N, C-alpha and C positions, 0 to 999 in steps of 0.2 A: 777439806775433803768433801766433795759433793757426793751425795747418796742417791741412788736411783730407787724409785718407788715401784713395787710390783704389787698391784692391788690383789692379785690372786693369792699372794702370800700374807695378806693383811690379817690381823686378828679378827675373829668373829664379831667382836664389839667395835671394830674400827669406825664403821658408819655412825653408829649411835654416839660414840664418844666424840667423833668429829663434829657432829651437830651440836652436841652439848657444849663443847669448848667454844665454837663459833657463836652460838646463841648467848653464852655467858662469858663474854669476851675476856673477863678477868680470871677465868678458872683453868688456865692452861698449865696446870701443875698437878703432881701426883696425889696429894692428899684428898682433894675433893673427888677426884676420879675413884680413888680407892673406896671412899665412903659411898658415893652415889652408885657405883656399879658393883660394889662388894667384891673387889679384886685386890690382890696383894700388890706390894711395892714393885716387884720385878715386872709383873704384867703391865701395871700402869706406866712404868717407865718404857717398856718396850713399845706400847701403843703411842706414847708421846714421841718416841724416836721414829715411828712409822709416820706420825702426823708431820714431823719435821721433814722427813724424806719426801713426803707428798706436797710440801710447800704450804701446809695449813698453819703451822706454828713455826716460830723462829727457834734458834738454837738455845740450849740451856746455858744460862748465865748464873753460876753459883746456885743459890737456893731460891732464886726469884722465879715467879711465874713466867712462862714463855710468852712472848708476844704472839698474838693472833694475827695472821698475815692475810686473811681473806674474809670477805663478807659471806653472809648466808647464801646469796645468789651465786657468788663465785664457787662456793663449796658445792652447791647443787649441780652447777655446770660440770665441775671436775668429777663428781660422783657419777653423773650420767655418762660421761665419756669413758671412765674406768669400767663401768658395768656393761659396756657394749660387747 
């Protein structure tokens, strides 16, 4: 099932979390996000789903961290395009 990403509906922390996940390539899972951004499980999961829909992280596979699918440069290009 392919999801469509609508930046206008993204969580207010989306950009900050996206940059954190890409910069810390191994951190694409809920627990570090919950601690770093002081958010709950549901919100961290929702943001990860938005990151997946945006093509920044891969899909969830059991309890493993999600694969980071883009570089910092690619992320900044995507963000610039979405914020137009």
